[in-house]
The first five atom37 places (N, CA, C, CB, O) and aatype in JSON, in Angstrom:
{
  "aatype": [12, 6, 9, 16, 9, 6, 1, 9, 11, 15, 9, 19, 8, 5, 18, 17, 7, 2, 3, 18, 3, 3, 19, 19, 15, 3, 6, 11, 13, 3, 7, 12, 3, 18, 5, 4, 18, 15, 6, 16, 16, 0, 3, 7, 18, 6, 19, 18, 19, 10, 11, 0, 16, 2, 3, 6, 12, 2, 9, 2, 6, 8, 19, 8, 18, 18, 3, 15, 3, 10, 0, 3, 7, 10, 13, 6, 9, 10, 10, 6, 1, 2, 16, 19, 13, 12, 3, 8, 18, 10, 17, 3, 3, 9, 18, 12, 3, 3, 5, 18, 19, 6, 18, 17, 19, 3, 5, 12, 16, 2, 16, 3, 6, 10, 3, 3, 12, 13, 6, 6, 16, 3, 12, 16, 6, 6, 6, 13, 11, 8, 10, 11, 15, 6, 18, 8, 18, 6, 6, 6, 0, 16, 6, 6],
  "atom_mask": [
    [1, 1, 1, 1, 1],
    [1, 1, 1, 1, 1],
    [1, 1, 1, 1, 1],
    [1, 1, 1, 1, 1],
    [1, 1, 1, 1, 1],
    [1, 1, 1, 1, 1],
    [1, 1, 1, 1, 1],
    [1, 1, 1, 1, 1],
    [1, 1, 1, 1, 1],
    [1, 1, 1, 1, 1],
    [1, 1, 1, 1, 1],
    [1, 1, 1, 1, 1],
    [1, 1, 1, 1, 1],
    [1, 1, 1, 1, 1],
    [1, 1, 1, 1, 1],
    [1, 1, 1, 1, 1],
    [1, 1, 1, 0, 1],
    [1, 1, 1, 1, 1],
    [1, 1, 1, 1, 1],
    [1, 1, 1, 1, 1],
    [1, 1, 1, 1, 1],
    [1, 1, 1, 1, 1],
    [1, 1, 1, 1, 1],
    [1, 1, 1, 1, 1],
    [1, 1, 1, 1, 1],
    [1, 1, 1, 1, 1],
    [1, 1, 1, 1, 1],
    [1, 1, 1, 1, 1],
    [1, 1, 1, 1, 1],
    [1, 1, 1, 1, 1],
    [1, 1, 1, 0, 1],
    [1, 1, 1, 1, 1],
    [1, 1, 1, 1, 1],
    [1, 1, 1, 1, 1],
    [1, 1, 1, 1, 1],
    [1, 1, 1, 1, 1],
    [1, 1, 1, 1, 1],
    [1, 1, 1, 1, 1],
    [1, 1, 1, 1, 1],
    [1, 1, 1, 1, 1],
    [1, 1, 1, 1, 1],
    [1, 1, 1, 1, 1],
    [1, 1, 1, 1, 1],
    [1, 1, 1, 0, 1],
    [1, 1, 1, 1, 1],
    [1, 1, 1, 1, 1],
    [1, 1, 1, 1, 1],
    [1, 1, 1, 1, 1],
    [1, 1, 1, 1, 1],
    [1, 1, 1, 1, 1],
    [1, 1, 1, 1, 1],
    [1, 1, 1, 1, 1],
    [1, 1, 1, 1, 1],
    [1, 1, 1, 1, 1],
    [1, 1, 1, 1, 1],
    [1, 1, 1, 1, 1],
    [1, 1, 1, 1, 1],
    [1, 1, 1, 1, 1],
    [1, 1, 1, 1, 1],
    [1, 1, 1, 1, 1],
    [1, 1, 1, 1, 1],
    [1, 1, 1, 1, 1],
    [1, 1, 1, 1, 1],
    [1, 1, 1, 1, 1],
    [1, 1, 1, 1, 1],
    [1, 1, 1, 1, 1],
    [1, 1, 1, 1, 1],
    [1, 1, 1, 1, 1],
    [1, 1, 1, 1, 1],
    [1, 1, 1, 1, 1],
    [1, 1, 1, 1, 1],
    [1, 1, 1, 1, 1],
    [1, 1, 1, 0, 1],
    [1, 1, 1, 1, 1],
    [1, 1, 1, 1, 1],
    [1, 1, 1, 1, 1],
    [1, 1, 1, 1, 1],
    [1, 1, 1, 1, 1],
    [1, 1, 1, 1, 1],
    [1, 1, 1, 1, 1],
    [1, 1, 1, 1, 1],
    [1, 1, 1, 1, 1],
    [1, 1, 1, 1, 1],
    [1, 1, 1, 1, 1],
    [1, 1, 1, 1, 1],
    [1, 1, 1, 1, 1],
    [1, 1, 1, 1, 1],
    [1, 1, 1, 1, 1],
    [1, 1, 1, 1, 1],
    [1, 1, 1, 1, 1],
    [1, 1, 1, 1, 1],
    [1, 1, 1, 1, 1],
    [1, 1, 1, 1, 1],
    [1, 1, 1, 1, 1],
    [1, 1, 1, 1, 1],
    [1, 1, 1, 1, 1],
    [1, 1, 1, 1, 1],
    [1, 1, 1, 1, 1],
    [1, 1, 1, 1, 1],
    [1, 1, 1, 1, 1],
    [1, 1, 1, 1, 1],
    [1, 1, 1, 1, 1],
    [1, 1, 1, 1, 1],
    [1, 1, 1, 1, 1],
    [1, 1, 1, 1, 1],
    [1, 1, 1, 1, 1],
    [1, 1, 1, 1, 1],
    [1, 1, 1, 1, 1],
    [1, 1, 1, 1, 1],
    [1, 1, 1, 1, 1],
    [1, 1, 1, 1, 1],
    [1, 1, 1, 1, 1],
    [1, 1, 1, 1, 1],
    [1, 1, 1, 1, 1],
    [1, 1, 1, 1, 1],
    [1, 1, 1, 1, 1],
    [1, 1, 1, 1, 1],
    [1, 1, 1, 1, 1],
    [1, 1, 1, 1, 1],
    [1, 1, 1, 1, 1],
    [1, 1, 1, 1, 1],
    [1, 1, 1, 1, 1],
    [1, 1, 1, 1, 1],
    [1, 1, 1, 1, 1],
    [1, 1, 1, 1, 1],
    [1, 1, 1, 1, 1],
    [1, 1, 1, 1, 1],
    [1, 1, 1, 1, 1],
    [1, 1, 1, 1, 1],
    [1, 1, 1, 1, 1],
    [1, 1, 1, 1, 1],
    [1, 1, 1, 1, 1],
    [1, 1, 1, 1, 1],
    [1, 1, 1, 1, 1],
    [1, 1, 1, 1, 1],
    [1, 1, 1, 1, 1],
    [1, 1, 1, 1, 1],
    [1, 1, 1, 1, 1],
    [1, 1, 1, 1, 1],
    [1, 1, 1, 1, 1],
    [1, 1, 1, 1, 1],
    [1, 1, 1, 1, 1],
    [1, 1, 1, 1, 1],
    [1, 1, 1, 1, 1]
  ],
  "atom_positions": [
    [[-7.26, -52.23, 40.7], [-6.55, -51.69, 39.55], [-6.77, -52.61, 38.36], [-5.03, -51.53, 39.85], [-6.63, -53.83, 38.47]],
    [[-7.12, -52.02, 37.25], [-7.29, -52.79, 36.03], [-6.23, -52.36, 35.03], [-8.72, -52.61, 35.44], [-6.0, -51.16, 34.83]],
    [[-5.6, -53.32, 34.41], [-4.61, -53.02, 33.38], [-5.29, -53.26, 32.03], [-3.31, -53.9, 33.54], [-5.72, -54.38, 31.74]],
    [[-5.38, -52.23, 31.23], [-6.1, -52.3, 29.96], [-5.32, -53.11, 28.93], [-6.37, -50.89, 29.43], [-4.13, -53.35, 29.08]],
    [[-6.02, -53.52, 27.9], [-5.38, -54.29, 26.82], [-4.32, -53.44, 26.12], [-6.43, -54.78, 25.81], [-3.29, -53.97, 25.68]],
    [[-4.56, -52.15, 26.0], [-3.56, -51.29, 25.36], [-2.28, -51.24, 26.2], [-4.13, -49.86, 25.17], [-1.18, -51.24, 25.65]],
    [[-2.43, -51.2, 27.51], [-1.26, -51.2, 28.4], [-0.55, -52.55, 28.34], [-1.68, -50.89, 29.85], [0.68, -52.61, 28.34]],
    [[-1.31, -53.62, 28.29], [-0.72, -54.96, 28.15], [0.11, -55.03, 26.88], [-1.82, -56.05, 28.14], [1.26, -55.48, 26.92]],
    [[-0.46, -54.58, 25.76], [0.29, -54.63, 24.49], [1.54, -53.77, 24.57], [-0.6, -54.16, 23.33], [2.59, -54.15, 24.04]],
    [[1.44, -52.63, 25.21], [2.61, -51.75, 25.36], [3.71, -52.44, 26.15], [2.21, -50.44, 26.04], [4.87, -52.43, 25.73]],
    [[3.37, -53.03, 27.27], [4.37, -53.71, 28.11], [4.96, -54.92, 27.38], [3.74, -54.15, 29.45], [6.17, -55.13, 27.39]],
    [[4.1, -55.7, 26.75], [4.57, -56.89, 26.04], [5.55, -56.51, 24.94], [3.39, -57.67, 25.44], [6.61, -57.13, 24.81]],
    [[5.23, -55.49, 24.17], [6.13, -55.09, 23.07], [7.41, -54.46, 23.59], [5.42, -54.12, 22.14], [8.47, -54.63, 22.99]],
    [[7.34, -53.74, 24.69], [8.57, -53.25, 25.3], [9.45, -54.43, 25.72], [8.26, -52.35, 26.53], [10.66, -54.41, 25.51]],
    [[8.83, -55.42, 26.29], [9.54, -56.62, 26.73], [10.19, -57.32, 25.54], [8.58, -57.58, 27.46], [11.3, -57.85, 25.64]],
    [[9.49, -57.32, 24.41], [10.03, -57.93, 23.2], [11.08, -57.05, 22.52], [8.9, -58.23, 22.22], [11.79, -57.5, 21.62]],
    [[11.18, -55.8, 22.96], [12.17, -54.9, 22.39], [11.7, -54.12, 21.18], [0.0, 0.0, 0.0], [12.51, -53.69, 20.36]],
    [[10.39, -53.94, 21.06], [9.86, -53.14, 19.95], [8.64, -52.36, 20.42], [9.49, -54.04, 18.75], [8.21, -52.5, 21.56]],
    [[8.1, -51.54, 19.55], [6.96, -50.7, 19.87], [5.76, -51.18, 19.07], [7.25, -49.21, 19.59], [5.84, -51.3, 17.85]],
    [[4.65, -51.45, 19.74], [3.45, -51.96, 19.07], [3.08, -51.11, 17.86], [2.27, -52.0, 20.05], [2.71, -51.65, 16.81]],
    [[3.17, -49.8, 17.98], [2.79, -48.91, 16.88], [3.69, -49.07, 15.66], [2.81, -47.47, 17.34], [3.28, -48.74, 14.55]],
    [[4.89, -49.57, 15.85], [5.8, -49.81, 14.72], [5.67, -51.22, 14.17], [7.23, -49.55, 15.15], [6.15, -51.5, 13.07]],
    [[5.03, -52.1, 14.91], [4.99, -53.52, 14.55], [3.76, -53.87, 13.73], [5.03, -54.36, 15.8], [3.84, -54.66, 12.79]],
    [[2.62, -53.29, 14.08], [1.37, -53.56, 13.38], [0.85, -52.25, 12.83], [0.32, -54.24, 14.32], [0.71, -51.27, 13.55]],
    [[0.56, -52.24, 11.51], [0.08, -51.01, 10.9], [-0.96, -51.32, 9.84], [1.24, -50.22, 10.3], [-0.85, -52.31, 9.11]],
    [[-1.97, -50.47, 9.75], [-2.92, -50.58, 8.66], [-2.71, -49.45, 7.65], [-4.37, -50.55, 9.2], [-3.49, -49.29, 6.71]],
    [[-1.66, -48.68, 7.85], [-1.33, -47.59, 6.93], [0.01, -47.79, 6.23], [-1.33, -46.28, 7.69], [0.14, -47.55, 5.03]],
    [[1.01, -48.22, 7.01], [2.35, -48.36, 6.47], [2.53, -49.75, 5.89], [3.42, -48.08, 7.56], [2.53, -50.73, 6.63]],
    [[2.68, -49.84, 4.58], [2.86, -51.12, 3.91], [4.34, -51.4, 3.64], [2.07, -51.15, 2.6], [4.82, -52.51, 3.84]],
    [[5.05, -50.37, 3.18], [6.45, -50.53, 2.82], [7.29, -50.92, 4.03], [6.99, -49.25, 2.2], [7.16, -50.33, 5.11]],
    [[8.12, -51.9, 3.85], [9.04, -52.3, 4.9], [8.47, -53.27, 5.92], [0.0, 0.0, 0.0], [9.18, -53.7, 6.83]],
    [[7.21, -53.62, 5.8], [6.61, -54.57, 6.74], [6.97, -55.99, 6.3], [5.05, -54.38, 6.81], [7.03, -56.29, 5.11]],
    [[7.21, -56.87, 7.28], [7.65, -58.23, 6.99], [6.52, -59.12, 6.46], [8.24, -58.85, 8.22], [6.74, -59.99, 5.62]],
    [[5.3, -58.91, 6.98], [4.16, -59.75, 6.63], [2.96, -58.91, 6.27], [3.82, -60.7, 7.77], [2.88, -57.72, 6.58]],
    [[2.01, -59.56, 5.59], [0.73, -58.95, 5.25], [-0.38, -59.87, 5.74], [0.61, -58.7, 3.7], [-0.29, -61.09, 5.62]],
    [[-1.42, -59.28, 6.28], [-2.58, -60.04, 6.71], [-3.82, -59.25, 6.28], [-2.57, -60.29, 8.28], [-4.01, -58.11, 6.71]],
    [[-4.63, -59.85, 5.44], [-5.8, -59.13, 4.93], [-6.85, -60.14, 4.46], [-5.41, -58.17, 3.78], [-6.57, -61.33, 4.33]],
    [[-8.03, -59.63, 4.21], [-9.1, -60.49, 3.69], [-9.34, -60.15, 2.23], [-10.4, -60.33, 4.52], [-9.12, -59.02, 1.78]],
    [[-9.81, -61.14, 1.5], [-10.17, -60.99, 0.09], [-11.51, -61.67, -0.11], [-9.08, -61.6, -0.86], [-11.92, -62.52, 0.7]],
    [[-12.19, -61.31, -1.16], [-13.44, -61.96, -1.51], [-13.22, -62.78, -2.77], [-14.59, -60.92, -1.7], [-12.66, -62.28, -3.75]],
    [[-13.67, -64.03, -2.75], [-13.52, -64.89, -3.91], [-14.53, -64.48, -4.99], [-13.72, -66.37, -3.53], [-15.44, -63.69, -4.75]],
    [[-14.35, -65.03, -6.18], [-15.22, -64.7, -7.3], [-16.68, -65.03, -7.0], [-14.77, -65.44, -8.55], [-17.58, -64.38, -7.52]],
    [[-16.9, -66.04, -6.18], [-18.28, -66.41, -5.86], [-18.76, -65.87, -4.53], [-18.41, -67.91, -5.87], [-19.76, -66.35, -3.99]],
    [[-18.06, -64.86, -3.97], [-18.56, -64.11, -2.84], [-18.16, -64.58, -1.46], [0.0, 0.0, 0.0], [-18.7, -64.08, -0.47]],
    [[-17.24, -65.53, -1.34], [-16.77, -65.97, -0.02], [-15.59, -65.13, 0.43], [-16.38, -67.46, -0.06], [-14.76, -64.71, -0.38]],
    [[-15.53, -64.89, 1.72], [-14.39, -64.15, 2.27], [-13.32, -65.14, 2.7], [-14.82, -63.26, 3.47], [-13.61, -66.11, 3.4]],
    [[-12.08, -64.88, 2.26], [-10.93, -65.69, 2.66], [-9.89, -64.75, 3.26], [-10.35, -66.5, 1.46], [-9.97, -63.53, 3.09]],
    [[-8.92, -65.33, 3.95], [-7.92, -64.54, 4.66], [-6.53, -64.92, 4.2], [-8.05, -64.73, 6.19], [-6.21, -66.09, 4.02]],
    [[-5.72, -63.9, 4.0], [-4.36, -64.09, 3.52], [-3.39, -63.68, 4.62], [-4.1, -63.28, 2.21], [-3.52, -62.61, 5.21]],
    [[-2.41, -64.54, 4.88], [-1.32, -64.25, 5.79], [-0.06, -64.75, 5.11], [-1.52, -64.91, 7.22], [0.13, -65.96, 4.96]],
    [[0.81, -63.8, 4.71], [2.0, -64.2, 3.98], [3.12, -63.2, 4.2], [1.71, -64.34, 2.49], [2.88, -62.04, 4.53]],
    [[4.33, -63.69, 4.02], [5.48, -62.78, 4.06], [5.35, -61.83, 2.88], [6.83, -63.56, 4.02], [4.96, -62.24, 1.79]],
    [[5.69, -60.58, 3.09], [5.51, -59.56, 2.05], [6.22, -59.92, 0.76], [6.02, -58.21, 2.55], [5.68, -59.69, -0.32]],
    [[7.41, -60.48, 0.84], [8.19, -60.77, -0.36], [7.86, -62.11, -1.01], [9.64, -60.74, -0.02], [8.38, -62.42, -2.08]],
    [[7.0, -62.91, -0.38], [6.62, -64.2, -0.95], [5.61, -64.02, -2.07], [6.05, -65.13, 0.13], [4.74, -63.15, -2.01]],
    [[5.75, -64.86, -3.09], [4.71, -64.93, -4.12], [3.48, -65.58, -3.5], [5.2, -65.73, -5.4], [3.61, -66.42, -2.61]],
    [[2.31, -65.2, -3.96], [1.08, -65.76, -3.42], [1.02, -67.26, -3.72], [-0.16, -65.04, -4.02], [1.19, -67.68, -4.86]],
    [[0.77, -68.04, -2.68], [0.59, -69.48, -2.81], [-0.7, -69.82, -2.06], [1.83, -70.29, -2.23], [-0.75, -69.76, -0.84]],
    [[-1.72, -70.16, -2.81], [-3.03, -70.39, -2.22], [-2.98, -71.48, -1.16], [-4.04, -70.75, -3.31], [-3.63, -71.37, -0.12]],
    [[-2.22, -72.54, -1.41], [-2.14, -73.65, -0.45], [-1.51, -73.25, 0.87], [-1.36, -74.8, -1.05], [-1.87, -73.8, 1.91]],
    [[-0.58, -72.31, 0.86], [0.14, -71.93, 2.06], [-0.36, -70.65, 2.72], [1.57, -71.77, 1.74], [-0.25, -70.51, 3.94]],
    [[-0.89, -69.72, 1.95], [-1.16, -68.39, 2.47], [-2.63, -68.04, 2.66], [-0.57, -67.39, 1.58], [-2.95, -67.08, 3.36]],
    [[-3.53, -68.8, 2.06], [-4.95, -68.45, 2.1], [-5.66, -69.35, 3.1], [-5.6, -68.57, 0.69], [-5.52, -70.57, 3.08]],
    [[-6.43, -68.71, 3.99], [-7.19, -69.42, 5.02], [-8.68, -69.21, 4.75], [-6.8, -68.93, 6.46], [-9.13, -68.08, 4.57]],
    [[-9.42, -70.28, 4.74], [-10.86, -70.18, 4.55], [-11.52, -69.71, 5.84], [-11.44, -71.53, 4.11], [-12.48, -68.94, 5.8]],
    [[-11.01, -70.17, 6.98], [-11.55, -69.78, 8.28], [-10.57, -68.84, 8.96], [-11.83, -71.03, 9.16], [-9.35, -68.97, 8.8]],
    [[-11.09, -67.92, 9.72], [-10.22, -66.98, 10.42], [-9.76, -67.51, 11.78], [-10.92, -65.65, 10.6], [-8.98, -66.85, 12.46]],
    [[-10.25, -68.69, 12.17], [-9.96, -69.2, 13.52], [-8.48, -69.48, 13.76], [-10.75, -70.46, 13.75], [-8.0, -69.26, 14.87]],
    [[-7.75, -69.96, 12.77], [-6.32, -70.24, 12.94], [-5.45, -69.04, 12.63], [-5.92, -71.39, 12.06], [-4.25, -69.04, 12.91]],
    [[-6.03, -68.04, 12.05], [-5.28, -66.87, 11.63], [-4.63, -66.14, 12.8], [-6.18, -65.91, 10.87], [-3.47, -65.74, 12.71]],
    [[-5.34, -65.98, 13.89], [-4.82, -65.26, 15.05], [-3.6, -65.97, 15.64], [-5.91, -65.12, 16.12], [-2.63, -65.31, 16.03]],
    [[-3.64, -67.3, 15.73], [-2.5, -68.05, 16.26], [-1.26, -67.84, 15.4], [-2.83, -69.55, 16.34], [-0.18, -67.58, 15.91]],
    [[-1.43, -67.97, 14.09], [-0.31, -67.78, 13.17], [0.23, -66.37, 13.22], [0.0, 0.0, 0.0], [1.45, -66.15, 13.19]],
    [[-0.66, -65.42, 13.28], [-0.25, -64.02, 13.33], [0.49, -63.7, 14.62], [-1.46, -63.11, 13.18], [1.48, -62.97, 14.6]],
    [[0.02, -64.24, 15.73], [0.69, -63.97, 17.0], [2.09, -64.58, 17.01], [-0.13, -64.52, 18.17], [3.02, -63.98, 17.55]],
    [[2.25, -65.75, 16.42], [3.58, -66.36, 16.31], [4.53, -65.47, 15.52], [3.49, -67.75, 15.65], [5.7, -65.34, 15.86]],
    [[4.01, -64.87, 14.46], [4.8, -63.96, 13.65], [5.23, -62.76, 14.49], [4.01, -63.49, 12.4], [6.39, -62.34, 14.42]],
    [[4.33, -62.21, 15.27], [4.66, -61.08, 16.13], [5.63, -61.48, 17.24], [3.38, -60.49, 16.75], [6.54, -60.72, 17.59]],
    [[5.45, -62.66, 17.77], [6.33, -63.18, 18.82], [7.76, -63.34, 18.31], [5.8, -64.52, 19.34], [8.72, -63.23, 19.07]],
    [[7.89, -63.59, 17.01], [9.21, -63.71, 16.39], [9.79, -62.35, 16.0], [9.13, -64.6, 15.15], [10.8, -62.27, 15.31]],
    [[9.14, -61.28, 16.46], [9.59, -59.89, 16.28], [9.49, -59.4, 14.84], [11.02, -59.77, 16.75], [10.29, -58.57, 14.41]],
    [[8.51, -59.9, 14.1], [8.27, -59.43, 12.74], [7.23, -58.33, 12.74], [7.83, -60.59, 11.84], [6.47, -58.17, 13.7]],
    [[7.19, -57.56, 11.67], [6.2, -56.5, 11.51], [5.1, -56.97, 10.56], [6.86, -55.2, 10.99], [5.34, -57.8, 9.68]],
    [[3.9, -56.42, 10.74], [2.75, -56.88, 9.97], [1.91, -55.7, 9.5], [1.89, -57.84, 10.79], [1.57, -54.81, 10.28]],
    [[1.6, -55.72, 8.22], [0.59, -54.81, 7.67], [-0.73, -55.56, 7.69], [0.97, -54.32, 6.21], [-0.83, -56.65, 7.14]],
    [[-1.74, -54.96, 8.33], [-3.06, -55.59, 8.31], [-4.15, -54.56, 8.54], [-3.14, -56.69, 9.38], [-3.94, -53.53, 9.17]],
    [[-5.31, -54.87, 8.0], [-6.48, -54.01, 8.19], [-6.85, -54.01, 9.67], [-7.68, -54.49, 7.32], [-6.9, -55.07, 10.3]],
    [[-7.1, -52.82, 10.22], [-7.41, -52.71, 11.64], [-8.69, -53.47, 12.01], [-7.55, -51.25, 12.03], [-8.76, -54.09, 13.08]],
    [[-9.69, -53.43, 11.14], [-10.94, -54.13, 11.46], [-10.69, -55.64, 11.56], [-12.01, -53.84, 10.39], [-11.36, -56.32, 12.34]],
    [[-9.74, -56.16, 10.79], [-9.44, -57.58, 10.83], [-8.84, -57.98, 12.18], [-8.48, -57.96, 9.69], [-9.11, -59.07, 12.69]],
    [[-8.04, -57.09, 12.75], [-7.46, -57.32, 14.08], [-8.57, -57.64, 15.07], [-6.64, -56.08, 14.56], [-8.49, -58.6, 15.84]],
    [[-9.61, -56.81, 15.04], [-10.75, -57.02, 15.95], [-11.55, -58.26, 15.58], [-11.67, -55.79, 15.94], [-11.98, -59.01, 16.46]],
    [[-11.74, -58.49, 14.29], [-12.55, -59.62, 13.82], [-11.96, -60.97, 14.22], [-12.69, -59.56, 12.33], [-12.71, -61.92, 14.46]],
    [[-10.63, -61.06, 14.28], [-10.01, -62.36, 14.62], [-9.59, -62.42, 16.09], [-8.79, -62.6, 13.73], [-8.92, -63.36, 16.52]],
    [[-10.0, -61.42, 16.86], [-9.78, -61.39, 18.31], [-8.29, -61.47, 18.68], [-10.53, -62.55, 18.97], [-7.89, -62.26, 19.54]],
    [[-7.48, -60.64, 18.02], [-6.05, -60.64, 18.3], [-5.75, -60.2, 19.73], [-5.33, -59.73, 17.32], [-4.78, -60.68, 20.32]],
    [[-6.55, -59.31, 20.28], [-6.31, -58.89, 21.66], [-6.37, -60.08, 22.62], [-7.33, -57.83, 22.08], [-5.67, -60.1, 23.63]],
    [[-7.2, -61.07, 22.3], [-7.29, -62.27, 23.13], [-5.96, -63.03, 23.14], [-8.4, -63.18, 22.63], [-5.62, -63.64, 24.15]],
    [[-5.23, -62.99, 22.04], [-3.93, -63.64, 21.98], [-2.97, -62.99, 22.98], [-3.35, -63.57, 20.55], [-2.19, -63.67, 23.65]],
    [[-3.03, -61.66, 23.07], [-2.18, -60.93, 24.01], [-2.57, -61.25, 25.45], [-2.28, -59.42, 23.76], [-1.7, -61.42, 26.31]],
    [[-3.85, -61.32, 25.73], [-4.31, -61.63, 27.08], [-3.84, -63.03, 27.48], [-5.86, -61.52, 27.17], [-3.38, -63.23, 28.6]],
    [[-3.96, -63.98, 26.57], [-3.51, -65.35, 26.86], [-2.0, -65.37, 27.13], [-3.86, -66.29, 25.68], [-1.54, -66.01, 28.08]],
    [[-1.24, -64.69, 26.3], [0.21, -64.62, 26.49], [0.53, -63.93, 27.83], [0.88, -63.86, 25.32], [1.4, -64.38, 28.57]],
    [[-0.19, -62.86, 28.11], [0.01, -62.08, 29.34], [-0.19, -62.96, 30.57], [-0.96, -60.89, 29.38], [0.64, -62.96, 31.48]],
    [[-1.28, -63.69, 30.6], [-1.58, -64.56, 31.73], [-0.48, -65.61, 31.89], [-2.95, -65.24, 31.56], [-0.03, -65.89, 33.0]],
    [[-0.04, -66.19, 30.76], [1.05, -67.17, 30.82], [2.31, -66.56, 31.42], [1.36, -67.71, 29.42], [2.98, -67.2, 32.24]],
    [[2.63, -65.33, 31.03], [3.84, -64.68, 31.54], [3.68, -64.27, 33.0], [4.17, -63.46, 30.69], [4.63, -64.37, 33.78]],
    [[2.51, -63.83, 33.36], [2.29, -63.36, 34.73], [2.35, -64.49, 35.74], [0.95, -62.66, 34.83], [2.7, -64.27, 36.9]],
    [[2.01, -65.69, 35.32], [2.05, -66.82, 36.25], [3.46, -67.36, 36.43], [1.14, -67.93, 35.76], [3.69, -68.23, 37.27]],
    [[4.4, -66.86, 35.65], [5.8, -67.25, 35.77], [6.53, -66.13, 36.51], [6.46, -67.52, 34.35], [6.69, -65.04, 35.97]],
    [[6.95, -66.38, 37.72], [7.56, -65.35, 38.57], [8.76, -64.7, 37.9], [7.98, -65.95, 39.9], [8.91, -63.48, 37.96]],
    [[9.62, -65.49, 37.26], [10.81, -64.93, 36.61], [10.43, -63.99, 35.47], [11.7, -66.05, 36.07], [11.03, -62.93, 35.32]],
    [[9.43, -64.36, 34.67], [8.99, -63.51, 33.56], [8.42, -62.2, 34.08], [7.94, -64.25, 32.7], [8.7, -61.13, 33.53]],
    [[7.62, -62.27, 35.13], [7.05, -61.05, 35.71], [8.16, -60.13, 36.21], [6.08, -61.4, 36.86], [8.13, -58.93, 35.97]],
    [[9.13, -60.7, 36.9], [10.27, -59.9, 37.39], [11.03, -59.28, 36.22], [11.21, -60.77, 38.24], [11.39, -58.1, 36.28]],
    [[11.28, -60.06, 35.17], [11.98, -59.55, 34.0], [11.2, -58.43, 33.32], [12.24, -60.69, 32.99], [11.77, -57.41, 32.93]],
    [[9.89, -58.61, 33.19], [9.06, -57.57, 32.57], [9.14, -56.27, 33.38], [7.6, -58.04, 32.45], [9.22, -55.18, 32.82]],
    [[9.11, -56.41, 34.69], [9.19, -55.22, 35.54], [10.51, -54.5, 35.33], [9.01, -55.6, 37.02], [10.55, -53.28, 35.25]],
    [[11.6, -55.25, 35.24], [12.92, -54.66, 35.08], [13.16, -54.09, 33.68], [13.98, -55.69, 35.39], [13.89, -53.11, 33.53]],
    [[12.55, -54.68, 32.66], [12.87, -54.34, 31.28], [11.84, -53.43, 30.6], [13.0, -55.58, 30.48], [12.02, -53.07, 29.43]],
    [[10.78, -53.06, 31.31], [9.75, -52.21, 30.72], [9.46, -51.03, 31.64], [8.46, -53.01, 30.45], [10.07, -50.89, 32.7]],
    [[8.53, -50.2, 31.24], [8.14, -49.07, 32.08], [6.98, -49.43, 33.02], [7.76, -47.88, 31.21], [6.23, -48.56, 33.46]],
    [[6.84, -50.74, 33.31], [5.83, -51.18, 34.27], [6.07, -50.45, 35.59], [5.86, -52.74, 34.47], [7.2, -50.41, 36.09]],
    [[5.02, -49.89, 36.14], [5.16, -49.14, 37.38], [5.23, -50.08, 38.58], [4.0, -48.15, 37.55], [4.85, -51.25, 38.5]],
    [[5.73, -49.55, 39.67], [5.78, -50.31, 40.92], [4.37, -50.74, 41.34], [6.45, -49.47, 42.05], [4.17, -51.85, 41.82]],
    [[3.42, -49.84, 41.16], [2.03, -50.14, 41.51], [1.48, -51.29, 40.65], [1.15, -48.88, 41.33], [0.83, -52.2, 41.17]],
    [[1.75, -51.26, 39.34], [1.32, -52.34, 38.46], [1.98, -53.66, 38.86], [1.64, -52.01, 36.98], [1.33, -54.7, 38.92]],
    [[3.28, -53.6, 39.14], [4.03, -54.79, 39.51], [3.45, -55.42, 40.78], [5.5, -54.45, 39.72], [3.23, -56.63, 40.83]],
    [[3.21, -54.61, 41.79], [2.66, -55.13, 43.05], [1.26, -55.72, 42.83], [2.6, -54.01, 44.1], [0.93, -56.77, 43.39]],
    [[0.47, -55.02, 42.02], [-0.87, -55.53, 41.72], [-0.79, -56.88, 41.02], [-1.65, -54.52, 40.85], [-1.49, -57.82, 41.39]],
    [[0.07, -56.98, 40.01], [0.19, -58.23, 39.27], [0.75, -59.35, 40.14], [1.08, -58.03, 38.06], [0.32, -60.5, 40.04]],
    [[1.69, -59.0, 40.99], [2.27, -59.98, 41.9], [1.18, -60.54, 42.82], [3.42, -59.35, 42.73], [1.09, -61.75, 43.03]],
    [[0.36, -59.65, 43.36], [-0.71, -60.12, 44.25], [-1.81, -60.86, 43.48], [-1.33, -58.93, 45.02], [-2.41, -61.8, 44.0]],
    [[-2.06, -60.45, 42.25], [-3.1, -61.07, 41.43], [-2.71, -62.48, 40.97], [-3.38, -60.19, 40.21], [-3.53, -63.39, 41.01]],
    [[-1.47, -62.64, 40.55], [-1.05, -63.9, 39.95], [-0.19, -64.79, 40.85], [-0.32, -63.62, 38.7], [0.03, -65.95, 40.53]],
    [[0.3, -64.24, 41.95], [1.2, -65.0, 42.81], [0.77, -64.95, 44.27], [2.61, -64.49, 42.66], [1.62, -64.97, 45.16]],
    [[-0.51, -64.88, 44.51], [-1.02, -64.74, 45.88], [-0.63, -65.93, 46.77], [-2.52, -64.58, 45.85], [-0.38, -65.74, 47.95]],
    [[-0.6, -67.12, 46.21], [-0.22, -68.28, 47.03], [1.23, -68.17, 47.48], [-0.43, -69.59, 46.24], [1.55, -68.45, 48.64]],
    [[2.1, -67.75, 46.58], [3.51, -67.55, 46.91], [3.67, -66.5, 47.99], [4.29, -67.15, 45.66], [4.4, -66.69, 48.95]],
    [[2.96, -65.37, 47.81], [3.04, -64.28, 48.76], [2.61, -64.74, 50.15], [2.19, -63.1, 48.3], [3.23, -64.39, 51.15]],
    [[1.55, -65.53, 50.2], [1.01, -65.99, 51.48], [1.99, -66.93, 52.18], [-0.35, -66.69, 51.27], [2.12, -66.89, 53.4]],
    [[2.68, -67.77, 51.43], [3.61, -68.71, 52.05], [4.92, -68.05, 52.44], [3.88, -69.86, 51.13], [5.62, -68.56, 53.31]],
    [[5.26, -66.93, 51.81], [6.51, -66.24, 52.14], [6.41, -65.47, 53.45], [6.88, -65.29, 51.02], [7.42, -65.27, 54.12]],
    [[5.22, -65.06, 53.83], [5.04, -64.25, 55.03], [5.17, -65.01, 56.28], [3.75, -63.59, 55.02], [5.04, -64.44, 57.37]]
  ]
}
């Protein structure tokens, strides 16, 4: 059984108490807590902006020359249950799905978190058993 990244995001956001489709949008700007987008400088370089929607632009705080740190900052914002307006292509460009996979693996290796996710989301019994065997095989073997 393979659990897709879309299913992972769905379960994670249910666990956080929100819906992924309401949290990240490339269409809905109004009411979003943060903005994440790219801009081109006057001399043709691409830079990345991550800022609270109501904040005035501050180049020192909000503009990133490299996209490598952008995903970490953005995931922290999502983890704090904030909403983000961002271009969909940028999501892929900064490998945001990898942030979810890393978080997922961290949670799956914690027995209490896995149990909580099962109880608090629509994770199926089949998914739960698969994840338990995938991430807790040593525990399962010693319990028998």
